[in-house]
C-alpha positions as CSV (number, residue, x, y, z in Angstrom):
1,M,79.5,93.4,80.5
2,L,77.2,95.7,82.4
3,P,74.0,94.2,83.8
4,K,71.1,95.0,81.5
5,Q,68.9,96.1,84.4
6,K,71.4,98.8,85.5
7,K,70.4,102.3,84.4
8,L,73.1,104.7,83.3
9,Y,73.0,108.4,84.0
10,I,71.3,110.8,81.6
11,L,73.9,111.7,79.0
12,P,74.4,115.4,78.3
13,S,72.9,116.5,75.0
14,S,75.9,118.7,74.0
15,K,77.5,117.3,70.9
16,K,80.9,118.3,72.4
17,V,80.7,115.6,75.0
18,K,79.1,113.0,72.7
19,T,82.4,111.6,71.6
20,L,84.0,108.2,71.5
21,N,86.4,109.2,74.3
22,F,83.4,110.2,76.4
23,Y,81.8,106.8,76.1
24,V,85.1,105.0,76.6
25,S,85.6,107.0,79.8
26,L,82.0,106.2,80.9
27,V,82.6,102.4,80.4
28,K,85.8,102.6,82.4
29,V,84.1,104.3,85.3
30,I,81.1,102.0,85.4
31,T,83.2,98.8,85.1
32,H,85.4,100.0,87.9
33,F,82.5,100.1,90.3
34,H,82.4,96.2,90.5
35,Y,78.7,95.8,90.0
36,K,76.8,93.2,92.0
37,E,73.3,91.9,91.6
38,D,72.5,93.1,95.1
39,K,72.1,96.8,95.3
40,M,75.2,98.3,96.9
41,K,74.8,101.2,99.4
42,I,77.2,104.1,98.8
43,L,77.7,106.9,101.2
44,V,78.7,110.1,99.3
45,G,80.5,112.9,101.0
46,M,78.5,116.0,100.0
47,S,80.0,119.5,100.2
48,G,77.2,121.4,98.6
49,G,79.3,121.9,95.5
50,V,78.9,120.6,91.9
51,D,81.4,117.8,92.1
52,S,80.1,115.8,95.0
53,S,76.5,116.4,93.8
54,V,77.3,115.0,90.4
55,A,79.1,112.1,92.0
56,A,75.9,111.3,93.8
57,C,73.9,111.6,90.5
58,I,76.2,109.2,88.6
59,L,76.1,106.6,91.3
60,K,72.3,106.8,91.8
61,D,71.7,106.5,88.1
62,A,74.1,103.6,87.9
63,G,71.8,101.6,90.2
64,Y,73.3,102.1,93.6
65,E,71.4,103.0,96.7
66,V,73.0,106.4,97.5
67,I,73.1,108.2,100.9
68,G,74.4,111.8,101.2
69,A,76.4,113.0,104.2
70,T,78.1,116.3,105.0
71,M,80.8,116.6,107.7
72,S,80.3,119.5,110.1
73,I,83.7,120.9,111.1
74,W,83.0,124.5,112.2
75,D,82.9,124.8,116.0
76,K,80.5,127.6,116.7
77,E,81.5,127.9,120.3
78,K,85.2,128.2,119.5
79,H,85.2,130.1,116.3
80,F,82.0,132.3,116.4
81,N,84.0,135.5,116.2
82,I,86.0,134.5,113.1
83,A,84.9,136.3,109.9
84,A,85.7,134.6,106.6
85,Q,84.3,134.6,103.1
86,K,82.2,131.9,101.6
87,D,83.4,129.1,99.3
88,A,86.0,127.6,101.7
89,C,86.0,124.2,103.4
90,F,86.5,125.7,106.8
91,S,84.0,128.5,107.1
92,P,81.4,130.1,109.4
93,H,79.0,129.8,106.4
94,E,79.0,126.0,106.7
95,E,75.3,125.9,107.4
96,Q,74.6,127.3,104.0
97,D,76.6,124.5,102.4
98,I,74.7,122.0,104.5
99,E,71.4,123.3,103.4
100,T,72.5,123.3,99.8
101,A,73.6,119.7,100.1
102,R,70.3,118.8,101.9
103,A,68.3,120.4,99.1
104,I,70.2,118.5,96.4
105,C,69.7,115.2,98.2
106,Q,65.9,115.9,98.4
107,K,65.9,116.6,94.7
108,L,67.6,113.4,94.0
109,G,65.4,111.5,96.4
110,I,68.2,110.2,98.6
111,E,68.7,110.0,102.3
112,Y,70.8,112.7,103.9
113,H,72.8,113.1,107.1
114,V,75.1,115.7,108.8
115,I,78.0,114.1,110.6
116,D,79.7,116.1,113.4
117,C,83.4,116.0,113.0
118,T,84.3,119.2,114.8
119,K,86.4,117.6,117.5
120,Q,88.4,115.4,115.2
121,Y,89.0,118.3,112.8
122,Q,90.3,120.5,115.6
123,K,92.7,117.8,116.8
124,M,93.9,116.4,113.5
125,V,93.8,119.4,111.2
126,L,93.7,122.8,113.1
127,D,96.1,121.8,115.9
128,N,98.6,120.6,113.3
129,F,98.0,123.7,111.2
130,K,98.9,126.0,114.1
131,Q,101.8,123.9,115.3
132,E,103.4,123.8,111.8
133,Y,102.9,127.5,111.1
134,L,104.4,128.6,114.4
135,A,107.4,126.4,113.7
136,G,108.1,128.2,110.5
137,R,106.7,125.6,108.2
138,T,103.8,125.7,105.7
139,P,101.4,122.8,106.2
140,N,98.8,121.6,103.7
141,P,95.5,121.2,105.8
142,C,93.7,119.6,102.8
143,V,96.1,116.7,102.7
144,M,95.8,116.2,106.4
145,C,92.0,116.5,106.3
146,N,91.5,114.0,103.5
147,A,93.7,111.3,105.2
148,T,92.3,111.7,108.7
149,I,88.9,113.3,108.5
150,K,87.1,113.1,105.1
151,F,88.1,109.6,104.2
152,E,88.5,108.4,107.8
153,A,86.6,110.2,110.6
154,L,83.5,111.0,108.4
155,P,82.7,107.4,107.2
156,R,83.7,105.9,110.6
157,S,81.4,108.3,112.5
158,A,78.6,107.6,110.0
159,K,79.0,103.8,110.8
160,E,79.0,104.6,114.5
161,Q,75.7,106.4,114.1
162,G,74.1,103.4,112.6
163,I,74.3,104.5,108.9
164,E,74.8,101.3,106.9
165,F,76.8,101.5,103.6
166,D,79.2,99.4,101.6
167,K,81.5,102.0,100.1
168,F,82.3,105.7,100.6
169,A,82.5,108.1,97.6
170,T,83.5,111.7,97.0
171,G,83.7,114.2,94.2
172,H,87.5,114.2,94.0
173,Y,89.1,114.2,90.5
174,A,91.4,111.1,90.6
175,R,91.3,107.6,89.3
176,L,91.3,104.4,91.3
177,S,91.9,100.8,90.2
178,Y,93.1,97.5,91.6
179,N,96.3,95.7,90.5
180,A,95.8,92.0,91.1
181,P,99.4,90.9,90.6
182,L,100.6,93.5,93.1
183,K,97.5,93.1,95.3
184,R,97.3,96.8,95.7
185,Y,94.8,99.5,95.0
186,Q,96.4,102.1,92.8
187,L,95.6,105.8,92.6
188,R,96.1,107.7,89.3
189,R,95.9,111.3,88.1
190,A,92.5,112.3,86.8
191,A,91.7,112.4,83.1
192,D,91.2,116.1,83.4
193,A,94.8,117.2,84.2
194,K,93.7,120.7,85.2
195,K,91.4,119.4,87.9
196,D,93.4,116.5,89.1
197,Q,93.3,116.2,92.9
198,S,95.5,113.1,93.4
199,Y,98.0,115.3,95.1
200,F,95.5,116.0,98.0
201,I,94.7,112.3,98.6
202,Y,98.2,110.7,98.3
203,R,98.3,109.8,102.0
204,L,95.3,107.5,101.9
205,Q,96.2,103.9,102.9
206,Q,95.4,100.7,101.2
207,E,92.6,99.9,103.7
208,Q,91.0,103.3,102.9
209,L,91.4,102.9,99.2
210,S,89.6,99.5,99.4
211,K,86.5,101.1,100.8
212,I,86.1,104.1,98.4
213,L,84.9,105.0,94.9
214,L,86.0,108.1,92.9
215,P,83.3,108.5,90.2
216,L,84.7,111.6,88.6
217,G,88.1,110.4,87.8
218,E,87.4,109.9,84.1
219,Y,85.4,113.2,83.6
220,T,86.3,116.7,82.7
221,K,85.0,119.6,84.7
222,D,82.9,120.7,81.7
223,E,81.3,117.3,81.5
224,V,80.5,117.4,85.2
225,R,78.8,120.8,84.9
226,N,76.8,119.5,81.9
227,I,75.6,116.5,84.0
228,A,74.5,118.9,86.8
229,R,72.6,121.0,84.3
230,K,70.8,117.9,82.9
231,Y,69.7,117.1,86.5
232,G,68.6,120.7,87.0
233,L,70.9,121.3,89.9
234,D,71.3,124.9,91.0
235,V,75.0,124.3,91.7
236,S,75.9,123.5,88.1
237,D,77.7,126.8,87.7
238,K,78.8,127.2,91.3
239,P,82.5,128.3,91.6
240,D,85.0,125.9,93.1
241,S,86.3,126.4,96.6
242,Q,89.7,128.0,96.4
243,D,91.2,127.1,99.8
244,F,90.4,125.5,103.1
245,Y,90.0,128.9,104.7
246,T,89.6,132.3,103.0
247,G,90.2,134.6,106.0
248,D,93.4,135.7,107.8
249,I,95.3,132.7,109.1
250,N,95.8,134.6,112.4
251,D,92.1,134.0,113.0
252,I,93.0,130.4,113.4
253,L,96.5,130.7,115.0
254,Q,95.2,133.3,117.5
255,T,98.7,134.1,118.7
256,A,100.2,137.4,119.7
257,P,102.5,139.2,117.3
258,E,106.2,138.5,117.7
259,V,108.4,141.1,116.2
260,G,111.5,139.9,114.3
261,N,113.8,140.9,111.5
262,F,113.7,140.6,107.8
263,V,117.3,139.7,106.8
264,D,119.2,138.9,103.6
265,K,121.1,135.7,103.1
266,N,124.1,137.2,104.7
267,G,122.2,138.2,107.9
268,R,122.0,141.9,107.1
269,I,118.8,143.4,108.7
270,L,116.3,144.8,106.1
271,G,113.3,145.6,108.3
272,K,110.9,144.3,110.8
273,H,108.0,141.7,110.7
274,Q,105.3,140.7,113.1
275,G,105.8,136.9,113.1
276,I,107.3,134.3,110.8
277,W,104.0,132.5,110.6
278,N,102.7,135.4,108.4
279,F,105.1,134.3,105.6
280,T,105.8,131.3,103.4
281,I,108.7,130.4,101.1
282,G,108.3,132.0,97.7
283,Q,106.1,134.9,99.0
284,R,106.6,138.2,97.3
285,R,103.6,140.4,98.3
286,G,103.1,142.1,101.7
287,L,106.8,142.3,102.5
288,G,107.0,146.1,102.6
289,I,110.8,146.1,101.8
290,S,112.1,148.2,99.0
291,A,114.9,146.9,96.7
292,D,116.3,147.4,93.2
293,R,114.6,144.1,92.2
294,P,111.6,142.1,93.6
295,L,112.4,140.3,96.8
296,Y,111.0,136.9,97.8
297,V,110.9,134.9,101.0
298,I,113.7,132.4,100.6
299,G,114.0,131.1,104.2
300,L,112.3,131.1,107.7
301,N,114.4,130.8,110.8
302,K,112.3,130.0,113.8
303,D,115.1,130.0,116.4
304,K,116.1,133.6,115.4
305,N,112.6,134.7,114.4
306,E,114.0,135.8,111.1
307,V,112.4,135.9,107.6
308,V,115.2,135.6,105.0
309,L,114.6,137.6,101.8
310,G,116.4,137.3,98.5
311,Y,116.1,137.5,94.7
312,A,114.2,134.9,92.7
313,E,117.3,133.0,91.7
314,E,118.5,132.8,95.4
315,G,115.4,130.8,96.2
316,M,115.9,128.1,93.6
317,K,116.8,124.7,94.9
318,S,118.1,121.5,93.3
319,A,117.0,119.0,96.0
320,L,114.8,118.4,99.0
321,T,114.5,116.0,101.9
322,A,111.1,114.3,102.5
323,K,110.0,112.6,105.7
324,D,107.0,110.5,106.8
325,L,106.9,108.7,103.5
326,T,103.8,106.8,102.5
327,W,103.3,104.4,99.5
328,L,100.2,103.7,97.4
329,S,100.5,102.1,94.0
330,V,103.7,100.2,94.6
331,P,105.8,98.9,97.5
332,P,108.6,101.3,98.8
333,F,111.6,101.7,96.5
334,K,114.8,100.4,98.1
335,A,117.2,102.0,95.7
336,E,117.6,105.2,93.7
337,K,115.0,105.6,90.9
338,E,113.9,108.2,88.4
339,I,110.4,109.3,89.0
340,F,108.1,112.3,88.5
341,V,107.1,114.6,91.4
342,K,104.6,117.4,92.2
343,L,105.6,120.0,94.7
344,R,102.2,121.7,94.7
345,S,98.8,120.6,93.5
346,S,98.6,122.8,90.4
347,Q,102.0,121.8,89.1
348,M,102.5,119.3,86.3
349,P,104.7,116.3,87.4
350,I,108.4,117.0,86.8
351,P,111.3,114.5,86.5
352,A,113.5,113.8,89.5
353,V,115.6,111.2,91.2
354,Y,114.3,109.4,94.3
355,A,117.1,108.4,96.8
356,P,116.0,106.6,99.9
357,K,117.6,107.3,103.3
358,D,117.1,105.8,106.8
359,D,114.1,106.4,109.1
360,N,111.5,106.6,106.3
361,T,113.1,109.7,104.7
362,A,114.4,110.3,101.2
363,T,116.3,112.9,99.1
364,I,114.6,114.1,95.9
365,R,117.0,115.6,93.3
366,F,115.7,117.7,90.4
367,F,117.1,117.8,86.9
368,E,116.3,121.5,86.9
369,K,116.2,123.8,90.0
370,Q,112.8,124.5,91.4
371,K,111.4,127.6,93.2
372,A,109.2,128.1,96.3
373,I,109.8,124.7,98.0
374,A,108.3,125.1,101.4
375,A,109.0,122.8,104.4
376,G,105.7,121.3,105.6
377,Q,104.2,121.0,102.2
378,S,103.9,117.6,100.4
379,V,106.0,116.2,97.6
380,V,104.0,113.5,95.7
381,F,105.6,110.8,93.5
382,Y,104.3,109.7,90.2
383,D,105.4,107.3,87.4
384,E,105.3,107.9,83.7
385,N,101.8,106.6,83.5
386,D,100.4,109.0,86.0
387,F,100.1,106.5,88.8
388,V,100.6,107.9,92.3
389,L,103.6,106.0,93.7
390,G,103.5,107.7,97.1
391,G,104.9,110.9,98.7
392,G,106.1,112.6,101.9
393,I,106.3,115.8,103.8
394,I,109.0,118.3,102.8
395,E,111.5,118.6,105.7
396,G,114.1,120.9,104.0
397,T,115.8,121.9,100.8
398,Q,119.4,122.0,99.6
399,N,121.5,122.7,96.5
400,A,123.2,119.5,95.4
401,A,126.4,121.3,94.4
402,D,127.4,122.2,98.0
403,E,124.8,120.2,100.0
404,R,124.1,123.2,102.3
405,R,120.6,123.3,103.7
406,D,118.7,126.5,103.6
407,C,117.4,128.1,106.8
408,R,113.7,127.3,107.6
């Protein structure tokens, strides 16, 4: 039972959210927070957006002592010439987001700090981003950032600065629980399937999971915006960030053009390009090559500096190889097992077969061929109950019929 002295957040007045399911979800969230009689201190990662702001609101109204913190990752000295739009995680407009987060914390009456993570972000995210793109792969900087910066460097740096707190929380849409028999924290897809962000945090380790809270896991985006309106927050209708960076990736790569060939799957030259890093598997726009049917990028060959083009069906693959596997909700599987996987964050989980190999790698076989599978991206494993089993980095693809790997 909830302690009587604990205050819950102000419920939205909309009849639409005053449903049994809403109250059940609320109880699940509150009971997950493991209430203690002593007030627990929670550090909330604040981005200046509606999600992290409402996470702070919910925790504060639930009786916690909440502290807001924003990580600063834009290096003014190194990136001052880069021009990008707003509404991105990595942006020259970072100071505006910091001021928004500061204003929200002032309105809520909570302490606020800015934590400098620029050096760690450069080393762990941007350097990896450049290395992967120049190698003909397509990295996911958000996955890397969450595992090494947002859920690691940010709370660690806050502790080093003398900020005392018991747990770290964010506005991610995912559910977290503890399985006593397995002695493991388990991550699960959010109640709002359209906003689920479990894909982006699948690389968190058990130690990290033991130190965090995810207050929005049981809420829909509409409910979150309604809560923000109840608190009178100006960010209640603020659009979501669409990417980690909204400018040209060459702003970050800062490398000279390298002319190469567009070729078909048989090696026939179709045209010229300015560098394989400008393309990713499945890309259709910006190719500048005429054909009787739409052409897509179906392969990237770093050694030959070639971008392989083909028709949509030529890019379909029946299997992939994943490396650098990590496991969350369960111990590693030692034998083949049917699971569900996501190849991109917006995708619904699809059925597949997990087949372990040596050196922490595995083959993932699909029941139906899949399109636009890019090396460097993540494949995340789920079970039938939406729990995140684990995942890995896509190393390559193949067609199970002939076991021939595509060029990358």
